[in-house]
NUPAMAR-306211 format. One record per residue (C-alpha): residue in one letter; x, y, z. Coordinates in steps of 0.2 Angstrom, whole numbers, plus 5000, padded with zeros to 4 digits. Example, Ala and Ser with C-alpha at 12.3 -4.5 7.8 and 13.67 -1.06 7.14 Angstrom:
BEGIN
A506249785039/S506849955036/
END
This chain:
BEGIN
F538156535501/N539056495484/N539956345492/S538256265494/F538056265475/A539656175472/Y538756005473/F537756055457/R539356065446/N540155945434/N538955805437/I538555645427/I536655605429/F536155425426/N534255375425/V534155195423/N532955045422/V533754885427/T533254745416/N534454605422/P534954625440/E536354495440/Q537154575425/S536854745433/D537854685449/A539354655437/Y539154825430/R539154905447/V540854825452/L541754895436/S540855065437/G541355075456/Q543155045451/A543055185438/M542255305450/Q543755275462/E544955295448/Y544155465444/N543755525462/A541855535458/E540855585473/V539155505474/L537755635477/V536255525474/R536155335472/G534455255471/G533255305484/D531455355484/M530955465469/T529455565465/V529155605447/L528255775446/E528155775427/G528655665412/Q529355495413/M530955435422/Y531655265425/T531655195442/R533455225447/T534455385447/V536255405451/V537155575452/L539055585452/K540055735455/F541755765447/E543055905449/S542755965431/V541855925415/A543455855408/Q543655735422/A541855675421/R542155645402/A543755555406/F542855445418/Y541455405405/D542755375391/S543955275402/E544455095399/T543755035415/Y542055125412/R542055065394/K542054885400/A540654925413/R539655005399/E539754845389/L539054745404/R537654875406/K537054855388/D536254695393/A535854745410/A534854905409/I534155045399/A534955215403/N534855395400/I536555475404/A537055655403/I538555765409/V537855925417/E538956075420/G538056175433/I538356345442/
END
């Protein structure tokens, strides 16, 4: 039973509104490289979403990492820092690291 909750540990959650699709494509290339470098597991990427309360952007991505430290290292890495620079002009984003149970 406890192993089923492992998917809800050490995640980075991205909630994004893409404003420039071409620039976003370039961001995805670099962010994908960073994900490989830090062994991120994609739990959610896009897909249909039903907002039950509040407001959310149209795209949600959830990445799982082995630890919060690894998630932070991914976010602060040189590769992802370059991706973030591309994302500035491509999307509006809310991003959080969540340490779950």
